C-alpha positions in Angstrom: 39.6 36.7 -18.7 36.7 34.3 -19.0 36.5 31.3 -21.8 34.2 33.3 -23.7 37.0 36.0 -23.9 39.4 33.3 -25.2 36.9 32.5 -27.5 37.0 35.4 -29.3 40.6 36.3 -29.6 41.3 32.6 -31.3 38.1 33.2 -33.3 39.2 36.8 -34.8 43.0 35.6 -35.0 42.0 32.1 -36.6 44.5 31.0 -34.3 44.1 27.1 -34.4 44.2 24.9 -31.3 47.6 23.2 -32.7 48.8 26.6 -32.8 47.8 27.7 -29.3 49.3 24.1 -28.2 52.9 24.7 -29.5 52.9 28.3 -28.9 51.8 28.2 -25.0 53.0 24.5 -24.4 49.9 23.7 -23.1 49.5 19.8 -24.4 47.2 20.0 -27.6 44.3 17.3 -26.0 43.8 20.3 -23.0 43.8 23.0 -25.4 41.0 21.2 -27.3 38.9 20.1 -24.1 38.6 23.5 -22.9 37.5 25.3 -26.0 35.0 22.4 -26.3 33.7 23.2 -22.9 34.7 20.0 -21.6 36.9 20.9 -18.7 34.6 22.8 -16.0 37.3 24.3 -14.5 40.2 24.6 -15.9 43.6 25.6 -13.7 44.8 28.7 -13.5 48.4 27.9 -14.5 46.7 26.6 -18.3 44.4 29.6 -18.8 47.3 31.9 -18.1 49.3 30.8 -20.5 46.8 30.4 -23.7 45.7 34.0 -22.4 49.3 34.8 -23.0 49.5 33.6 -26.6 46.1 35.2 -27.4 47.5 38.4 -26.1 50.3 38.5 -28.3 48.5 38.0 -31.4 45.6 40.5 -30.2 46.6 43.5 -29.2 44.7 45.1 -25.4 43.6 48.5 -27.6 41.7 46.0 -30.1 39.4 45.1 -27.1 36.3 44.9 -25.7 34.9 45.6 -29.4 37.6 42.4 -30.6 37.2 43.8 -34.4 40.4 43.9 -35.5 43.7 41.8 -34.6 47.1 42.2 -34.6 48.1 39.7 -37.8 46.5 36.0 -38.3 49.1 33.3 -37.2 49.9 31.0 -40.0 51.2 28.4 -38.1 54.9 27.6 -36.7 56.2 25.4 -40.0 55.1 26.2 -43.6 54.2 23.0 -44.9 52.2 21.7 -42.1 51.0 18.7 -42.8 46.3 20.0 -43.1 45.4 17.7 -40.2 48.3 19.2 -38.0 46.8 23.0 -39.2 43.4 21.6 -38.5 44.2 21.2 -34.7 42.6 17.5 -34.2 45.0 14.9 -35.7 43.1 11.9 -34.8 39.9 13.0 -35.4 41.2 13.6 -39.1 41.9 10.2 -39.3 38.6 8.7 -38.0 39.7 8.0 -34.5 39.3 10.5 -31.4 40.3 10.2 -27.7 37.3 8.4 -26.8 37.6 5.8 -29.0 41.2 5.5 -28.5 40.5 5.2 -24.7 37.9 2.9 -25.5 40.9 -0.2 -26.1 41.9 0.4 -22.4 38.8 0.3 -20.6 37.4 -2.7 -22.4 41.0 -4.2 -21.3 40.4 -3.0 -17.7 36.8 -4.1 -17.2 38.2 -7.6 -18.6 40.8 -8.0 -15.6 38.5 -6.7 -13.4 40.9 -3.4 -12.5 38.7 -0.1 -12.5 39.7 2.0 -15.9 41.4 5.7 -15.0 42.3 7.9 -18.0 45.2 9.4 -16.7 45.8 11.6 -19.7 42.6 12.9 -19.0 43.1 12.9 -15.4 46.1 14.8 -15.5 44.2 18.1 -17.1 43.5 18.1 -13.1 46.8 17.5 -11.0 50.1 17.5 -11.6 51.9 14.3 -12.0 55.1 13.1 -10.7 57.7 10.2 -11.9 56.6 7.9 -8.5 53.0 8.1 -10.3 54.5 7.3 -13.7 55.9 3.9 -11.3 52.6 3.4 -10.3 51.0 3.0 -13.5 50.2 -0.4 -14.3 52.7 -1.8 -16.7 50.3 -3.2 -19.0 48.8 0.8 -19.4 51.8 2.6 -22.0 52.1 6.6 -21.3 54.9 8.7 -20.7 55.1 11.4 -18.8 56.0 15.3 -19.7 56.2 18.1 -17.2 53.8 16.9 -15.3 51.5 16.0 -17.7 50.4 11.9 -18.7 50.3 11.2 -22.6 48.5 8.0 -23.5 50.9 5.9 -26.0 49.2 3.7 -28.5 50.6 0.3 -29.6 52.4 0.3 -32.4 51.4 -0.8 -35.8 53.5 -3.4 -37.6 55.0 -0.4 -40.0 56.3 1.2 -36.8 58.0 -1.8 -35.4 59.2 -2.9 -38.9 61.1 0.5 -39.1 62.4 1.0 -35.4 63.7 -3.2 -35.7 65.6 -1.9 -39.1 67.5 1.0 -37.8 68.6 -1.0 -34.7 70.0 -3.7 -36.9 71.6 -0.9 -39.4 72.9 0.3 -36.1 74.1 -3.0 -34.6 75.6 -4.0 -38.2 77.8 -1.1 -37.8 78.9 -1.3 -34.7 80.2 -5.1 -34.6 81.9 -4.1 -38.1 83.2 -1.0 -36.8 83.9 -1.0 -33.0 81.9 2.2 -32.4 82.0 2.8 -28.9 77.8 3.3 -29.2 75.2 1.0 -26.8 71.7 1.0 -29.0 68.3 0.5 -26.9 64.2 0.4 -28.7 61.2 0.8 -26.7 60.5 0.3 -24.1 63.4 2.6 -22.0 62.0 5.6 -19.8 64.6 8.5 -19.7 64.6 11.0 -17.0 65.9 13.7 -20.3 65.7 16.5 -17.8 66.9 14.9 -14.4 63.6 16.1 -12.5 60.3 14.5 -10.9 58.2 15.4 -14.2 59.5 14.3 -16.6 59.7 10.6 -18.1 60.0 10.4 -22.0 59.8 6.7 -23.5 61.3 7.5 -26.8 61.4 4.3 -30.0 65.0 4.3 -30.2 67.9 5.5 -28.4 71.5 5.5 -28.7 74.2 6.6 -26.4 78.0 7.2 -28.3 79.8 8.4 -25.4 80.5 4.7 -23.8 83.6 3.6 -23.9 83.5 0.3 -24.2 87.3 -0.2 -24.7 87.6 1.1 -20.7 86.1 -1.5 -19.7 88.2 -4.3 -21.8 91.5 -2.8 -20.3 89.6 -3.0 -16.6 88.2 -6.7 -17.1 90.8 -8.5 -15.1 90.6 -6.3 -12.6 86.6 -7.3 -11.6 86.1 -3.4 -12.6 83.9 -2.1 -14.9 83.4 1.8 -16.2 80.0 2.2 -18.2 78.2 5.4 -19.2 77.0 7.2 -16.3 73.6 8.0 -18.5 73.1 3.9 -18.0 74.5 3.0 -14.4 70.6 3.1 -13.1 69.5 -0.1 -14.9 66.1 0.5 -14.4 65.7 3.7 -16.9 68.7 5.9 -18.6 69.5 9.2 -17.0 70.1 12.3 -18.8 69.8 12.9 -22.6 71.2 10.2 -24.9 73.2 11.4 -27.9 70.5 9.8 -31.3 67.0 9.5 -30.8 64.7 8.0 -33.5 60.9 8.7 -32.9 58.1 6.7 -35.2 55.2 9.5 -35.9 52.4 7.5 -34.7 48.0 8.1 -35.6 48.8 10.6 -32.4 51.9 12.1 -31.6 52.9 14.0 -34.8 52.5 17.2 -32.0 54.1 16.0 -29.2 57.3 14.2 -31.3 57.9 17.2 -33.6 57.4 19.8 -30.8 57.4 19.0 -27.4 59.8 16.4 -27.6 61.9 18.5 -30.4 62.3 21.1 -27.7 62.9 18.4 -25.0 65.9 16.5 -26.8 67.4 20.0 -27.9 66.8 22.0 -24.4 68.8 18.5 -23.0 71.5 18.4 -24.7 70.7 14.9 -27.9 73.2 15.4 -30.5 70.8 14.2 -33.7 66.8 13.5 -33.3 64.9 11.5 -36.4 61.5 12.0 -36.7 59.9 9.2 -38.8 56.4 10.3 -40.6 55.1 6.6 -42.3 51.9 8.6 -43.3 54.4 11.6 -45.3 57.1 8.8 -45.7 59.6 11.7 -44.6 62.7 12.0 -41.9 63.3 14.2 -40.6 67.2 14.7 -39.8 67.9 17.3 -36.9 71.8 17.6 -36.6 71.4 19.3 -33.1 75.3 18.8 -32.7 75.8 20.7 -35.7 72.6 23.2 -35.5 71.5 21.8 -39.0 68.3 20.3 -40.4 67.6 17.8 -43.6 64.6 16.8 -44.8 64.5 12.9 -46.6 62.0 10.8 -48.0 61.1 6.6 -47.5 63.2 6.6 -51.1 66.7 8.1 -50.3 69.3 6.8 -48.0 70.1 8.8 -44.6 73.1 9.4 -43.2 73.8 9.4 -39.7 75.8 12.4 -38.4 76.5 10.5 -35.6 79.3 8.5 -37.8 80.2 11.5 -39.9 77.3 10.1 -42.4 79.6 6.9 -42.9 76.8 5.0 -41.4 73.4 5.2 -44.4 70.4 4.2 -43.5 68.2 2.7 -46.9 64.5 3.5 -46.2 64.0 2.7 -49.7 65.3 -1.0 -48.6 63.4 -1.0 -45.2 60.1 -0.3 -46.9 60.4 -2.6 -49.7 61.5 -5.8 -46.9 57.9 -4.7 -44.9 
């Protein structure tokens, strides 16, 4: 099936690029560029993934005249924000990939280094963890299923929220002797234990760490550590707690792609914090529950049985 046919099917079923990305697993930026004609020779694997989604909503009997559709797709989440339903978050905020990448390009030229848009390049090749570590450290990226995603520099609000939650956790750990270790970004997480994914969450926690075992073995010069943290270079496996603060470019990745990664890998609790909608979505995977809060609420941490509460109203007041 050629691009023209795919475009017609997409139009008839009123599917957005966001809808197709969520259903197919193809990165949103890739879907957008394919339908905009910016990719001359898209990978067959990518086109097949998009085609499978469209065929589910557009039955074969309706072709080739394309005058009907099985049903119209209304999106994965009924209350999805308008900027997501349009399938182009960056443009809605007045930004674009070209604008975003220009900063990296100017910086590369300034220090005399060849500029490479790794996110765009990964549309044509599959990256590995070895490739990930070959990318210069000053270029903030993460690797998901062989695709490189650019990471924008965090805003001051983003940093304040992450730092405040970290401080809440550390105070609670110190006061209650909770067996947890917390880390703020940047920290590399090889969540699937494969060679195609290295995620960089904003905040991660490991609560199976046996601190008392360390104390008991201290005299024998033995140290019992969480096996996920034995490799000092990166985390090996799924954290127990993850928090992501949405940026202007990351909602689709955080809310869908990473959501599925964290859930499937065995993360117990995943917080999605959206400074634009002023919401906190708590996904308690361990107990199969989901809750929505606002920045005026006190949000309980499920890993602590709700004893630790993060006061977002206080966090934002102190900004």
